[in-house]
N, C-alpha and C positions, 0 to 999 in steps of 0.2 A: 407469413403469419402476421407480421407487423401491419401489412396492408389490410388484412381482414379486421384487425383490431381497430385501425383508424377508420375504416369504412363503417364498422359496427358502431363506433363511437359517434360518427357523424350522423348516421341514421337515427341513433338514439336521441341525440341532441335536437335534431330537426323534428322528430315525431313528438317529443315532449311538448313542443310548441303547439301541436295540433292534437292534444289529448282527446278532444271530443270526436275526432275522426274515427276512432276505434268503435264508437257506438254505431256509426254507419256500417262499418264492416261486420259488426255482430248482427245487424238487422237486415242487411241486403238480401234480396231474393236471388235465386239462381240466375235468372235472366239479367238482373242488375250486375251481378258479379261477372257474367259472361261479356258484358259491355267493356270491361277493363282489358286493355291490351295485354295479351299473353295468357288470358284465362279463358279456357274452353269449358266444355261440359264436365269433363272429368275433374279438372281442378276446382271448378265451382262446387261440385259434389263433395270433393275432399275438404274444401274450406268449411262447408256447412256441417259436415260430419265432425270435423275437429272442433268447431266452436260449440257444438252440442256437448262435447266432453268437457271443454273448458273455454270460457269466453276469452276473446283476445283483449288484453289489457293495453297493448301497444302494437304498432304496425310491425315491429320486429317479431312479435308472436306468430304472425302468419307464416313465417319461415319454418315453423314446426310442421307445416303441411308438406308432405312429400311432393317434390317437383316445384316447389316455390322457393326461390332464392332471393337475393338482394335486389336483382333487377325487377322482378315482378312485384316485390314489396314496394319498390319505388313507384312503379306504375299505379299501384293501389293508392298510395299516399297522394300522388298527383291527381288521380281521378277524384278522390274524395275532396281535395281542396277545390277543384274546379266546380264540383257540385255544390259545395258550401258557398262559394262565391256567387254562383248563379241564383241560389236561394235568396241571398242577401239582396241582390239586385232586382229580383222579381217582386219583392215586397213593396 
């Protein structure tokens, strides 16, 4: 239990630094979501369905989706950071 609290706190702390990244998650197409490690067609569909009900306000919110835990949430966060860095360098 303590480990989950610590991990949750660390995820929260790091994702608050990247608050803009949730916008990417709320806009990503199915094919863009499927480019993220650990997300296939079914999970991409589940993410899209969940965000239609309630937009993601933080990366932790994606764990509301059945089958998505902390590891995939971390993959999503890392993927979004890489895309944001690429956009900045391509300008």
